[in-house]
TORKOL-4160 file (C-alpha; in steps of 0.2 Angstrom, whole numbers, padded with zeros to 4 digits, m for minus):
426
<pt num="1" X="0249" Y="0636" Z="0486"/>
<pt num="2" X="0241" Y="0621" Z="0480"/>
<pt num="3" X="0249" Y="0604" Z="0477"/>
<pt num="4" X="0255" Y="0609" Z="0460"/>
<pt num="5" X="0262" Y="0625" Z="0464"/>
<pt num="6" X="0271" Y="0617" Z="0480"/>
<pt num="7" X="0278" Y="0603" Z="0469"/>
<pt num="8" X="0284" Y="0617" Z="0456"/>
<pt num="9" X="0292" Y="0627" Z="0470"/>
<pt num="10" X="0301" Y="0613" Z="0477"/>
<pt num="11" X="0310" Y="0610" Z="0460"/>
<pt num="12" X="0314" Y="0628" Z="0457"/>
<pt num="13" X="0326" Y="0639" Z="0465"/>
<pt num="14" X="0324" Y="0657" Z="0467"/>
<pt num="15" X="0340" Y="0660" Z="0477"/>
<pt num="16" X="0352" Y="0645" Z="0475"/>
<pt num="17" X="0363" Y="0645" Z="0460"/>
<pt num="18" X="0364" Y="0631" Z="0448"/>
<pt num="19" X="0381" Y="0620" Z="0449"/>
<pt num="20" X="0391" Y="0619" Z="0434"/>
<pt num="21" X="0385" Y="0605" Z="0422"/>
<pt num="22" X="0391" Y="0588" Z="0418"/>
<pt num="23" X="0398" Y="0593" Z="0401"/>
<pt num="24" X="0408" Y="0606" Z="0409"/>
<pt num="25" X="0415" Y="0593" Z="0422"/>
<pt num="26" X="0421" Y="0582" Z="0407"/>
<pt num="27" X="0430" Y="0598" Z="0399"/>
<pt num="28" X="0438" Y="0602" Z="0416"/>
<pt num="29" X="0444" Y="0585" Z="0419"/>
<pt num="30" X="0452" Y="0583" Z="0401"/>
<pt num="31" X="0457" Y="0601" Z="0398"/>
<pt num="32" X="0475" Y="0599" Z="0399"/>
<pt num="33" X="0477" Y="0582" Z="0390"/>
<pt num="34" X="0479" Y="0589" Z="0372"/>
<pt num="35" X="0463" Y="0580" Z="0368"/>
<pt num="36" X="0449" Y="0589" Z="0357"/>
<pt num="37" X="0432" Y="0590" Z="0367"/>
<pt num="38" X="0418" Y="0593" Z="0356"/>
<pt num="39" X="0401" Y="0599" Z="0365"/>
<pt num="40" X="0387" Y="0594" Z="0353"/>
<pt num="41" X="0376" Y="0609" Z="0356"/>
<pt num="42" X="0370" Y="0626" Z="0349"/>
<pt num="43" X="0383" Y="0639" Z="0350"/>
<pt num="44" X="0386" Y="0647" Z="0367"/>
<pt num="45" X="0389" Y="0633" Z="0379"/>
<pt num="46" X="0408" Y="0633" Z="0376"/>
<pt num="47" X="0409" Y="0651" Z="0380"/>
<pt num="48" X="0399" Y="0649" Z="0396"/>
<pt num="49" X="0412" Y="0636" Z="0401"/>
<pt num="50" X="0428" Y="0644" Z="0396"/>
<pt num="51" X="0424" Y="0661" Z="0401"/>
<pt num="52" X="0416" Y="0657" Z="0419"/>
<pt num="53" X="0421" Y="0640" Z="0424"/>
<pt num="54" X="0439" Y="0638" Z="0417"/>
<pt num="55" X="0452" Y="0649" Z="0424"/>
<pt num="56" X="0466" Y="0641" Z="0414"/>
<pt num="57" X="0458" Y="0646" Z="0397"/>
<pt num="58" X="0466" Y="0663" Z="0395"/>
<pt num="59" X="0484" Y="0657" Z="0397"/>
<pt num="60" X="0483" Y="0638" Z="0393"/>
<pt num="61" X="0480" Y="0631" Z="0376"/>
<pt num="62" X="0466" Y="0618" Z="0374"/>
<pt num="63" X="0454" Y="0611" Z="0361"/>
<pt num="64" X="0436" Y="0615" Z="0367"/>
<pt num="65" X="0424" Y="0615" Z="0353"/>
<pt num="66" X="0406" Y="0618" Z="0351"/>
<pt num="67" X="0396" Y="0609" Z="0335"/>
<pt num="68" X="0385" Y="0625" Z="0334"/>
<pt num="69" X="0369" Y="0615" Z="0331"/>
<pt num="70" X="0356" Y="0625" Z="0322"/>
<pt num="71" X="0336" Y="0622" Z="0324"/>
<pt num="72" X="0338" Y="0614" Z="0306"/>
<pt num="73" X="0352" Y="0602" Z="0312"/>
<pt num="74" X="0341" Y="0597" Z="0327"/>
<pt num="75" X="0326" Y="0594" Z="0316"/>
<pt num="76" X="0335" Y="0585" Z="0302"/>
<pt num="77" X="0349" Y="0577" Z="0311"/>
<pt num="78" X="0364" Y="0583" Z="0299"/>
<pt num="79" X="0376" Y="0570" Z="0307"/>
<pt num="80" X="0386" Y="0572" Z="0290"/>
<pt num="81" X="0389" Y="0590" Z="0295"/>
<pt num="82" X="0395" Y="0586" Z="0313"/>
<pt num="83" X="0407" Y="0572" Z="0306"/>
<pt num="84" X="0415" Y="0584" Z="0292"/>
<pt num="85" X="0418" Y="0598" Z="0306"/>
<pt num="86" X="0426" Y="0586" Z="0318"/>
<pt num="87" X="0437" Y="0577" Z="0305"/>
<pt num="88" X="0442" Y="0594" Z="0297"/>
<pt num="89" X="0447" Y="0601" Z="0315"/>
<pt num="90" X="0457" Y="0585" Z="0319"/>
<pt num="91" X="0466" Y="0586" Z="0303"/>
<pt num="92" X="0472" Y="0603" Z="0308"/>
<pt num="93" X="0476" Y="0601" Z="0326"/>
<pt num="94" X="0480" Y="0582" Z="0328"/>
<pt num="95" X="0474" Y="0579" Z="0346"/>
<pt num="96" X="0478" Y="0565" Z="0357"/>
<pt num="97" X="0460" Y="0560" Z="0357"/>
<pt num="98" X="0443" Y="0566" Z="0352"/>
<pt num="99" X="0429" Y="0567" Z="0365"/>
<pt num="100" X="0411" Y="0571" Z="0359"/>
<pt num="101" X="0399" Y="0574" Z="0373"/>
<pt num="102" X="0380" Y="0578" Z="0371"/>
<pt num="103" X="0370" Y="0592" Z="0377"/>
<pt num="104" X="0352" Y="0590" Z="0383"/>
<pt num="105" X="0346" Y="0594" Z="0364"/>
<pt num="106" X="0358" Y="0581" Z="0357"/>
<pt num="107" X="0351" Y="0569" Z="0371"/>
<pt num="108" X="0333" Y="0574" Z="0366"/>
<pt num="109" X="0334" Y="0570" Z="0348"/>
<pt num="110" X="0344" Y="0554" Z="0352"/>
<pt num="111" X="0360" Y="0558" Z="0341"/>
<pt num="112" X="0370" Y="0541" Z="0340"/>
<pt num="113" X="0386" Y="0548" Z="0346"/>
<pt num="114" X="0394" Y="0530" Z="0350"/>
<pt num="115" X="0391" Y="0526" Z="0331"/>
<pt num="116" X="0398" Y="0544" Z="0325"/>
<pt num="117" X="0413" Y="0541" Z="0336"/>
<pt num="118" X="0417" Y="0524" Z="0328"/>
<pt num="119" X="0416" Y="0532" Z="0311"/>
<pt num="120" X="0428" Y="0548" Z="0317"/>
<pt num="121" X="0440" Y="0534" Z="0324"/>
<pt num="122" X="0439" Y="0525" Z="0308"/>
<pt num="123" X="0443" Y="0540" Z="0297"/>
<pt num="124" X="0455" Y="0549" Z="0308"/>
<pt num="125" X="0464" Y="0535" Z="0317"/>
<pt num="126" X="0462" Y="0545" Z="0333"/>
<pt num="127" X="0455" Y="0537" Z="0348"/>
<pt num="128" X="0437" Y="0544" Z="0349"/>
<pt num="129" X="0424" Y="0542" Z="0363"/>
<pt num="130" X="0409" Y="0550" Z="0369"/>
<pt num="131" X="0402" Y="0551" Z="0387"/>
<pt num="132" X="0383" Y="0551" Z="0393"/>
<pt num="133" X="0381" Y="0569" Z="0398"/>
<pt num="134" X="0366" Y="0579" Z="0395"/>
<pt num="135" X="0370" Y="0596" Z="0403"/>
<pt num="136" X="0356" Y="0593" Z="0415"/>
<pt num="137" X="0367" Y="0584" Z="0428"/>
<pt num="138" X="0379" Y="0592" Z="0440"/>
<pt num="139" X="0398" Y="0594" Z="0436"/>
<pt num="140" X="0405" Y="0581" Z="0448"/>
<pt num="141" X="0396" Y="0567" Z="0437"/>
<pt num="142" X="0405" Y="0573" Z="0422"/>
<pt num="143" X="0422" Y="0572" Z="0430"/>
<pt num="144" X="0418" Y="0555" Z="0436"/>
<pt num="145" X="0413" Y="0550" Z="0418"/>
<pt num="146" X="0430" Y="0558" Z="0412"/>
<pt num="147" X="0441" Y="0551" Z="0425"/>
<pt num="148" X="0433" Y="0534" Z="0424"/>
<pt num="149" X="0436" Y="0533" Z="0406"/>
<pt num="150" X="0455" Y="0539" Z="0408"/>
<pt num="151" X="0457" Y="0526" Z="0421"/>
<pt num="152" X="0451" Y="0512" Z="0410"/>
<pt num="153" X="0463" Y="0518" Z="0396"/>
<pt num="154" X="0478" Y="0520" Z="0409"/>
<pt num="155" X="0474" Y="0502" Z="0416"/>
<pt num="156" X="0478" Y="0495" Z="0399"/>
<pt num="157" X="0496" Y="0500" Z="0402"/>
<pt num="158" X="0499" Y="0494" Z="0420"/>
<pt num="159" X="0508" Y="0479" Z="0423"/>
<pt num="160" X="0513" Y="0469" Z="0438"/>
<pt num="161" X="0518" Y="0480" Z="0452"/>
<pt num="162" X="0537" Y="0483" Z="0453"/>
<pt num="163" X="0547" Y="0475" Z="0467"/>
<pt num="164" X="0549" Y="0487" Z="0481"/>
<pt num="165" X="0566" Y="0497" Z="0481"/>
<pt num="166" X="0574" Y="0511" Z="0490"/>
<pt num="167" X="0566" Y="0524" Z="0478"/>
<pt num="168" X="0553" Y="0535" Z="0486"/>
<pt num="169" X="0536" Y="0529" Z="0484"/>
<pt num="170" X="0525" Y="0539" Z="0472"/>
<pt num="171" X="0507" Y="0545" Z="0473"/>
<pt num="172" X="0494" Y="0550" Z="0461"/>
<pt num="173" X="0482" Y="0564" Z="0465"/>
<pt num="174" X="0465" Y="0560" Z="0458"/>
<pt num="175" X="0451" Y="0572" Z="0456"/>
<pt num="176" X="0461" Y="0589" Z="0456"/>
<pt num="177" X="0451" Y="0601" Z="0445"/>
<pt num="178" X="0449" Y="0620" Z="0446"/>
<pt num="179" X="0430" Y="0616" Z="0449"/>
<pt num="180" X="0433" Y="0611" Z="0467"/>
<pt num="181" X="0451" Y="0617" Z="0471"/>
<pt num="182" X="0461" Y="0632" Z="0469"/>
<pt num="183" X="0469" Y="0630" Z="0451"/>
<pt num="184" X="0486" Y="0640" Z="0455"/>
<pt num="185" X="0489" Y="0636" Z="0474"/>
<pt num="186" X="0481" Y="0618" Z="0477"/>
<pt num="187" X="0494" Y="0608" Z="0467"/>
<pt num="188" X="0510" Y="0616" Z="0475"/>
<pt num="189" X="0503" Y="0614" Z="0492"/>
<pt num="190" X="0499" Y="0595" Z="0488"/>
<pt num="191" X="0517" Y="0593" Z="0481"/>
<pt num="192" X="0524" Y="0601" Z="0496"/>
<pt num="193" X="0514" Y="0589" Z="0507"/>
<pt num="194" X="0520" Y="0574" Z="0498"/>
<pt num="195" X="0539" Y="0578" Z="0496"/>
<pt num="196" X="0540" Y="0585" Z="0514"/>
<pt num="197" X="0534" Y="0567" Z="0520"/>
<pt num="198" X="0546" Y="0557" Z="0508"/>
<pt num="199" X="0534" Y="0554" Z="0493"/>
<pt num="200" X="0535" Y="0558" Z="0475"/>
<pt num="201" X="0521" Y="0565" Z="0465"/>
<pt num="202" X="0518" Y="0553" Z="0450"/>
<pt num="203" X="0504" Y="0563" Z="0442"/>
<pt num="204" X="0489" Y="0574" Z="0445"/>
<pt num="205" X="0473" Y="0569" Z="0438"/>
<pt num="206" X="0471" Y="0581" Z="0429"/>
<pt num="207" X="0478" Y="0598" Z="0434"/>
<pt num="208" X="0497" Y="0601" Z="0430"/>
<pt num="209" X="0500" Y="0584" Z="0422"/>
<pt num="210" X="0501" Y="0578" Z="0403"/>
<pt num="211" X="0492" Y="0564" Z="0396"/>
<pt num="212" X="0510" Y="0555" Z="0394"/>
<pt num="213" X="0513" Y="0557" Z="0413"/>
<pt num="214" X="0495" Y="0551" Z="0418"/>
<pt num="215" X="0499" Y="0536" Z="0407"/>
<pt num="216" X="0515" Y="0532" Z="0416"/>
<pt num="217" X="0507" Y="0534" Z="0433"/>
<pt num="218" X="0499" Y="0517" Z="0431"/>
<pt num="219" X="0512" Y="0509" Z="0442"/>
<pt num="220" X="0511" Y="0523" Z="0456"/>
<pt num="221" X="0511" Y="0516" Z="0474"/>
<pt num="222" X="0495" Y="0523" Z="0479"/>
<pt num="223" X="0481" Y="0535" Z="0473"/>
<pt num="224" X="0476" Y="0549" Z="0484"/>
<pt num="225" X="0457" Y="0553" Z="0480"/>
<pt num="226" X="0453" Y="0572" Z="0483"/>
<pt num="227" X="0435" Y="0571" Z="0477"/>
<pt num="228" X="0420" Y="0560" Z="0477"/>
<pt num="229" X="0420" Y="0560" Z="0459"/>
<pt num="230" X="0437" Y="0553" Z="0457"/>
<pt num="231" X="0432" Y="0537" Z="0466"/>
<pt num="232" X="0426" Y="0527" Z="0452"/>
<pt num="233" X="0443" Y="0529" Z="0443"/>
<pt num="234" X="0452" Y="0524" Z="0459"/>
<pt num="235" X="0441" Y="0508" Z="0460"/>
<pt num="236" X="0446" Y="0504" Z="0442"/>
<pt num="237" X="0465" Y="0507" Z="0445"/>
<pt num="238" X="0463" Y="0496" Z="0460"/>
<pt num="239" X="0454" Y="0482" Z="0451"/>
<pt num="240" X="0465" Y="0483" Z="0435"/>
<pt num="241" X="0482" Y="0488" Z="0442"/>
<pt num="242" X="0482" Y="0484" Z="0460"/>
<pt num="243" X="0484" Y="0501" Z="0465"/>
<pt num="244" X="0477" Y="0505" Z="0483"/>
<pt num="245" X="0468" Y="0521" Z="0486"/>
<pt num="246" X="0464" Y="0532" Z="0500"/>
<pt num="247" X="0449" Y="0545" Z="0499"/>
<pt num="248" X="0455" Y="0560" Z="0509"/>
<pt num="249" X="0461" Y="0578" Z="0509"/>
<pt num="250" X="0476" Y="0583" Z="0518"/>
<pt num="251" X="0470" Y="0598" Z="0528"/>
<pt num="252" X="0484" Y="0604" Z="0540"/>
<pt num="253" X="0477" Y="0595" Z="0556"/>
<pt num="254" X="0475" Y="0579" Z="0547"/>
<pt num="255" X="0491" Y="0577" Z="0538"/>
<pt num="256" X="0501" Y="0567" Z="0550"/>
<pt num="257" X="0487" Y="0554" Z="0552"/>
<pt num="258" X="0485" Y="0553" Z="0533"/>
<pt num="259" X="0503" Y="0551" Z="0531"/>
<pt num="260" X="0503" Y="0536" Z="0543"/>
<pt num="261" X="0488" Y="0528" Z="0533"/>
<pt num="262" X="0496" Y="0530" Z="0516"/>
<pt num="263" X="0512" Y="0522" Z="0523"/>
<pt num="264" X="0502" Y="0507" Z="0531"/>
<pt num="265" X="0493" Y="0505" Z="0514"/>
<pt num="266" X="0509" Y="0504" Z="0504"/>
<pt num="267" X="0517" Y="0493" Z="0516"/>
<pt num="268" X="0503" Y="0481" Z="0515"/>
<pt num="269" X="0503" Y="0481" Z="0495"/>
<pt num="270" X="0522" Y="0478" Z="0495"/>
<pt num="271" X="0519" Y="0463" Z="0506"/>
<pt num="272" X="0506" Y="0457" Z="0494"/>
<pt num="273" X="0492" Y="0459" Z="0507"/>
<pt num="274" X="0482" Y="0473" Z="0497"/>
<pt num="275" X="0464" Y="0474" Z="0503"/>
<pt num="276" X="0451" Y="0487" Z="0497"/>
<pt num="277" X="0455" Y="0502" Z="0509"/>
<pt num="278" X="0440" Y="0511" Z="0511"/>
<pt num="279" X="0427" Y="0509" Z="0496"/>
<pt num="280" X="0416" Y="0496" Z="0490"/>
<pt num="281" X="0404" Y="0495" Z="0476"/>
<pt num="282" X="0386" Y="0499" Z="0478"/>
<pt num="283" X="0380" Y="0498" Z="0461"/>
<pt num="284" X="0385" Y="0491" Z="0444"/>
<pt num="285" X="0398" Y="0501" Z="0433"/>
<pt num="286" X="0399" Y="0504" Z="0416"/>
<pt num="287" X="0417" Y="0502" Z="0412"/>
<pt num="288" X="0417" Y="0513" Z="0396"/>
<pt num="289" X="0407" Y="0528" Z="0403"/>
<pt num="290" X="0410" Y="0528" Z="0422"/>
<pt num="291" X="0397" Y="0526" Z="0435"/>
<pt num="292" X="0380" Y="0519" Z="0430"/>
<pt num="293" X="0372" Y="0528" Z="0445"/>
<pt num="294" X="0377" Y="0545" Z="0453"/>
<pt num="295" X="0392" Y="0537" Z="0462"/>
<pt num="296" X="0393" Y="0518" Z="0464"/>
<pt num="297" X="0406" Y="0520" Z="0478"/>
<pt num="298" X="0405" Y="0526" Z="0495"/>
<pt num="299" X="0419" Y="0533" Z="0506"/>
<pt num="300" X="0421" Y="0531" Z="0525"/>
<pt num="301" X="0419" Y="0544" Z="0537"/>
<pt num="302" X="0436" Y="0553" Z="0541"/>
<pt num="303" X="0435" Y="0547" Z="0558"/>
<pt num="304" X="0434" Y="0530" Z="0553"/>
<pt num="305" X="0448" Y="0531" Z="0540"/>
<pt num="306" X="0461" Y="0542" Z="0550"/>
<pt num="307" X="0456" Y="0541" Z="0569"/>
<pt num="308" X="0450" Y="0524" Z="0572"/>
<pt num="309" X="0448" Y="0521" Z="0591"/>
<pt num="310" X="0453" Y="0538" Z="0596"/>
<pt num="311" X="0444" Y="0550" Z="0606"/>
<pt num="312" X="0441" Y="0568" Z="0599"/>
<pt num="313" X="0457" Y="0578" Z="0604"/>
<pt num="314" X="0446" Y="0592" Z="0612"/>
<pt num="315" X="0431" Y="0588" Z="0623"/>
<pt num="316" X="0416" Y="0598" Z="0618"/>
<pt num="317" X="0411" Y="0613" Z="0629"/>
<pt num="318" X="0394" Y="0617" Z="0634"/>
<pt num="319" X="0395" Y="0632" Z="0623"/>
<pt num="320" X="0400" Y="0620" Z="0608"/>
<pt num="321" X="0388" Y="0607" Z="0613"/>
<pt num="322" X="0373" Y="0619" Z="0612"/>
<pt num="323" X="0377" Y="0626" Z="0596"/>
<pt num="324" X="0385" Y="0612" Z="0587"/>
<pt num="325" X="0370" Y="0608" Z="0577"/>
<pt num="326" X="0370" Y="0626" Z="0570"/>
<pt num="327" X="0388" Y="0626" Z="0562"/>
<pt num="328" X="0387" Y="0621" Z="0543"/>
<pt num="329" X="0399" Y="0619" Z="0529"/>
<pt num="330" X="0393" Y="0618" Z="0511"/>
<pt num="331" X="0404" Y="0611" Z="0497"/>
<pt num="332" X="0410" Y="0596" Z="0488"/>
<pt num="333" X="0405" Y="0580" Z="0498"/>
<pt num="334" X="0422" Y="0571" Z="0501"/>
<pt num="335" X="0432" Y="0587" Z="0504"/>
<pt num="336" X="0419" Y="0595" Z="0515"/>
<pt num="337" X="0418" Y="0579" Z="0526"/>
<pt num="338" X="0437" Y="0580" Z="0529"/>
<pt num="339" X="0436" Y="0599" Z="0531"/>
<pt num="340" X="0424" Y="0597" Z="0545"/>
<pt num="341" X="0434" Y="0585" Z="0554"/>
<pt num="342" X="0450" Y="0595" Z="0551"/>
<pt num="343" X="0441" Y="0609" Z="0560"/>
<pt num="344" X="0436" Y="0598" Z="0574"/>
<pt num="345" X="0454" Y="0593" Z="0577"/>
<pt num="346" X="0461" Y="0611" Z="0576"/>
<pt num="347" X="0448" Y="0620" Z="0585"/>
<pt num="348" X="0436" Y="0609" Z="0594"/>
<pt num="349" X="0422" Y="0615" Z="0583"/>
<pt num="350" X="0408" Y="0603" Z="0577"/>
<pt num="351" X="0403" Y="0608" Z="0559"/>
<pt num="352" X="0389" Y="0598" Z="0549"/>
<pt num="353" X="0393" Y="0595" Z="0532"/>
<pt num="354" X="0380" Y="0599" Z="0519"/>
<pt num="355" X="0383" Y="0595" Z="0501"/>
<pt num="356" X="0372" Y="0599" Z="0484"/>
<pt num="357" X="0361" Y="0597" Z="0476"/>
<pt num="358" X="0348" Y="0605" Z="0489"/>
<pt num="359" X="0329" Y="0607" Z="0489"/>
<pt num="360" X="0330" Y="0626" Z="0491"/>
<pt num="361" X="0315" Y="0627" Z="0505"/>
<pt num="362" X="0322" Y="0613" Z="0514"/>
<pt num="363" X="0340" Y="0621" Z="0515"/>
<pt num="364" X="0333" Y="0638" Z="0519"/>
<pt num="365" X="0324" Y="0630" Z="0534"/>
<pt num="366" X="0339" Y="0622" Z="0540"/>
<pt num="367" X="0350" Y="0638" Z="0538"/>
<pt num="368" X="0338" Y="0649" Z="0546"/>
<pt num="369" X="0345" Y="0644" Z="0564"/>
<pt num="370" X="0363" Y="0644" Z="0557"/>
<pt num="371" X="0377" Y="0651" Z="0569"/>
<pt num="372" X="0391" Y="0649" Z="0557"/>
<pt num="373" X="0390" Y="0645" Z="0538"/>
<pt num="374" X="0405" Y="0642" Z="0528"/>
<pt num="375" X="0401" Y="0641" Z="0510"/>
<pt num="376" X="0401" Y="0650" Z="0493"/>
<pt num="377" X="0396" Y="0669" Z="0494"/>
<pt num="378" X="0380" Y="0665" Z="0484"/>
<pt num="379" X="0374" Y="0655" Z="0500"/>
<pt num="380" X="0375" Y="0671" Z="0511"/>
<pt num="381" X="0357" Y="0676" Z="0505"/>
<pt num="382" X="0351" Y="0660" Z="0513"/>
<pt num="383" X="0356" Y="0664" Z="0532"/>
<pt num="384" X="0349" Y="0676" Z="0544"/>
<pt num="385" X="0358" Y="0692" Z="0548"/>
<pt num="386" X="0363" Y="0685" Z="0565"/>
<pt num="387" X="0373" Y="0671" Z="0557"/>
<pt num="388" X="0391" Y="0672" Z="0555"/>
<pt num="389" X="0395" Y="0670" Z="0536"/>
<pt num="390" X="0413" Y="0665" Z="0530"/>
<pt num="391" X="0415" Y="0665" Z="0511"/>
<pt num="392" X="0423" Y="0650" Z="0504"/>
<pt num="393" X="0421" Y="0653" Z="0484"/>
<pt num="394" X="0417" Y="0636" Z="0474"/>
<pt num="395" X="0420" Y="0639" Z="0456"/>
<pt num="396" X="0408" Y="0625" Z="0452"/>
<pt num="397" X="0395" Y="0636" Z="0460"/>
<pt num="398" X="0398" Y="0654" Z="0457"/>
<pt num="399" X="0410" Y="0653" Z="0442"/>
<pt num="400" X="0423" Y="0667" Z="0442"/>
<pt num="401" X="0412" Y="0680" Z="0452"/>
<pt num="402" X="0422" Y="0678" Z="0467"/>
<pt num="403" X="0439" Y="0671" Z="0461"/>
<pt num="404" X="0449" Y="0685" Z="0469"/>
<pt num="405" X="0443" Y="0678" Z="0486"/>
<pt num="406" X="0446" Y="0660" Z="0483"/>
<pt num="407" X="0455" Y="0651" Z="0497"/>
<pt num="408" X="0468" Y="0637" Z="0497"/>
<pt num="409" X="0465" Y="0629" Z="0514"/>
<pt num="410" X="0478" Y="0616" Z="0510"/>
<pt num="411" X="0491" Y="0630" Z="0514"/>
<pt num="412" X="0495" Y="0631" Z="0533"/>
<pt num="413" X="0496" Y="0650" Z="0532"/>
<pt num="414" X="0478" Y="0651" Z="0525"/>
<pt num="415" X="0472" Y="0637" Z="0536"/>
<pt num="416" X="0478" Y="0647" Z="0551"/>
<pt num="417" X="0470" Y="0663" Z="0545"/>
<pt num="418" X="0453" Y="0654" Z="0544"/>
<pt num="419" X="0456" Y="0648" Z="0562"/>
<pt num="420" X="0459" Y="0665" Z="0568"/>
<pt num="421" X="0443" Y="0671" Z="0559"/>
<pt num="422" X="0433" Y="0657" Z="0567"/>
<pt num="423" X="0440" Y="0660" Z="0585"/>
<pt num="424" X="0430" Y="0676" Z="0587"/>
<pt num="425" X="0413" Y="0667" Z="0587"/>
<pt num="426" X="0415" Y="0649" Z="0591"/>
């Protein structure tokens, strides 16, 4: 191939899927909050989201709309039609808020959505905002935009931290959406994890909690960040409300260490000795729209956070050492890092976390020597027949295609089943 063909091939994908878009990430994060989300786009985008990426659509009311932009609307603007349609719908449904998000076409024709949102809010008296989506970015950035905006709203309601009492400390879960976690099983598992260790759940951002519950959670004792996309929101709540946060996922083999870390962080804050726990800013933030770059915050390696100064519990055998670099996990960045550490603690196996987006030729070359790959079933086409493939469906990757095979690895029973599956070839 010539240079042009090679460059085009590097930017395309013959086998890899396209992950859910940033507009859909916004919809997923705000789905249960009784707000009206309007995707400014030709008809079709909302049905793609609701029927493929949103498992709650069939049994949970939500106001997800499409502006149904036509070719003439795109050429002539027709902002008056968009305003009229949104205001008519708002007068019918009385949402808590209105969120108008652009697709690539609305971005391309430079629709002034901030100005339109000001007009809508003036006319309807309903809080109205937009977020800088364009349907060309990944879902996790859309979640980051939405949760950061929600955090800025909640931060207005927080006040001085209450004096410690005998009441059980409360925890917020940040970043829990069906695009990354099992929509039915993850929240019960996380609640069980918290209550069994003496904590109460303040609110889940944003699966299983109302807007009122999330607003009331501004005074929670700590935020547990479950995805990288929730880090900007956690940083806002730390700066505005003084709420410490820990980015970690409580897989069964990490639970005890994580509980110790949570207790230590709460104890420090109760003594007014709060410090940023794990994250620091690496780029400027737009307080209205979330992160200015992809993610302006970083999280520490799980070993640094939970196992400082400790040696691995299981020494690597010669077999593990020789094959360690050939075991891979593909998934959401934060969860995948903690997943790899949990496997190391549970089974002594070393896995390398790989997180999208990928250049297809590069990832195919890397996986060509894989011994074990744990990933969404759509990645099975990239590994050789000699590799051991363990499906871990990721709704942001394959939608509802493999929903009956989705796993909840936060549950000890499902975690034990995975370890048993791995034991035969590690």
